[in-house]
N, C-alpha and C positions, 0 to 999 in steps of 0.2 A: 019188854022185848025179849025174845028168846036168845039163847046163846049163839053167837056167830061161829060158824065153821067155815074157814077160808083156807085157800092155798095161795102161796105167793110163788111166782115164777119169774125168771129173768136170767139173762146171761150173767156169768161170773163178772163181777165188777159193776153190775147195774145198780147197786145200792140196796139190795134186798135185806142185808143184815141191819143196816141203819134204819130203813123204813119199817122193818118188822118190829123193832123195838118201839117205834113211835105208834104203830098200829095197835100193838098189845097194850101200851100205856093208855091210849085214848079209848079203847074199846073193852078193856078188862079181860081180854082173852089170854090164853096160855100159848106162848111161842114154843113150838116143838120142831126142832130140826132133826134131820136124819142122823147126824152125828150125835146129838143129845140122846136120841132114842137108843142108838146102839150102845153108847157109853153107859146109859142107865140100865139097860138090860144086862150088860156084862157085869156092872157093879152089883146088881141085885142077884146075880148068879142064877137067873132064870134059865130054863132049858134052852130057849132060843138064844139067849145071851151067851151061853156057853158055846153053842154051835157057831155063833157069829164070831166069838173070840178066837176060836181055833182057825177059822178062815182068815180073819184079819191078821192074826199073828203069822200066818204063812204067806201074807202079802196078797191074798186073793180078794175078790169082790164078793160081798155078801149077796146071795141069790135073792130073787124076788120072793120066793117062798118064805125064806127066813125074815126078810124085811117086812113082808105083809103080816107075818105072825107077830113081829115086834110092834108094828103099828096097832094091830088088834089088841094086844096086851095093853098098850099105852092108852088106847081109847076106853078101856074098861075102868080107868081110874075116875073117880068122881069129880076131880077138878075140871076135867074137860067137859063133862056133861053139864056142870054148873056154870062154868065161865066161858066155854067155847074155846076154839083153837085156831091158831094160824100155823099151818103146815109149811115148812120151809125145807125143800129138798126131797119132798115126797108128795105126790108121785113123780117119778122120773120117766116112766114109760106108760104106754096105754095099758099094758097088763097090770101095772101097779094101780092105775086109775080105776080099772074095773074092780080090782080087789078093794080099793078104798070105798067104792060105791057099795059093794057087798057088806063091808064092815059097818058102814054107817047105816045101811038098811037093816042089818041085824039088830042095831041099837035104836031103831025107829028115829034116826036122825038123818039130816040131809046136808049137803054142802050148799052154802049160800052163794059163794063167789070165788072165782079163780082170778087173781090179779096178775097180769103180765106186765112187768116193768120193761118197757121197750127203750133200749138205749143202743144206738148204732155200734157196730163192731169196732169201728175206729176209736170211738170214745172209750168203750170198756177196755180195749187193748191198752190205751194210753194210761187209763186209771190203774190197771194192774201193773204196768211197767213202773209207774210212779210209786207204787207201794214198796218196791225194792225187796220183795221176798225172794228167797233163794230159788224157790220152785217156779217163780214167775219169769222164766226165760221166754223170749219171743216164740221159740218153737213149742214150748209147753203150753203157752197161752193159746197159740193157734190150734194145737191139737184139742185142748179142752173146749174151745169155742166151736170147732168143727163137730165134736162129739155132741155138744149141747144142741147144735142145729139139727143133726140127724135124729136125735132122740126126742127133741121137743116139738118139732113141727107137727108130727102126728098127735101129740098130746094137746097142742093148741086146738087142733081140729076136734079132738074128743070133747074138750070143754065147750067149744063153740056149738057143737051138735046138741049139747044139753042146755044151751043158753046160760052158761055160767061164766064165760070168759069176758073180762073187762081189761082191755089193753090200755095201759097208762103211759103217757109220754114221761119217760124217766130222766129227761134232760132238764136241768134247771137247778135251783137251790134246793136244799133239803126241804125247806118250808113249802116251796112251790110244788114239788113232787108230792109231798104229803097231802097238801090241799087237794090235789087231783085224786089221790088214792081215797081220801076221806069222802070226797063227793061220790066216787064210784060205790063205795061201801054204803053210804047213805041212800043211794038210789036203789039198793037191793034190800034195805031193811024194812 
């Protein structure tokens, strides 16, 4: 079987982190998150990493152009072509999804599936409040979820238009949710 190239989407608090680890363990792919990519590019001192570092140090958001370049750099590494990838946190916008499609096309690769962990807003809000992190205030959670909704709705349509989206019921035990995810991946293999 060829290496799987997947994207995982879902509201904050939907269990993406937990399920990403399980997916990668089960399928042997590399988990790559936006934060990991940025930290790696900065640590390696790449040109794009240095640009991103200046922006982040100033408290700004890294542009799509820089983020797309960092993703392209990461995809050039042999571990991804050999083992496949689960992208977590990228793409976040339709423009980034278009860039991902171009990056993969230039490498003669394609995306197999976009997994959307669907967990109701009330449940993810409670999960985040229960984590008791300093930045998880009710107002901050509400703002992050609103931003996710405005950015992600068009992205879900983008994946649907390419017959890549698989929406997974993210409510239940870790094992129940993983079984649903694994079945969706199996249906695309």
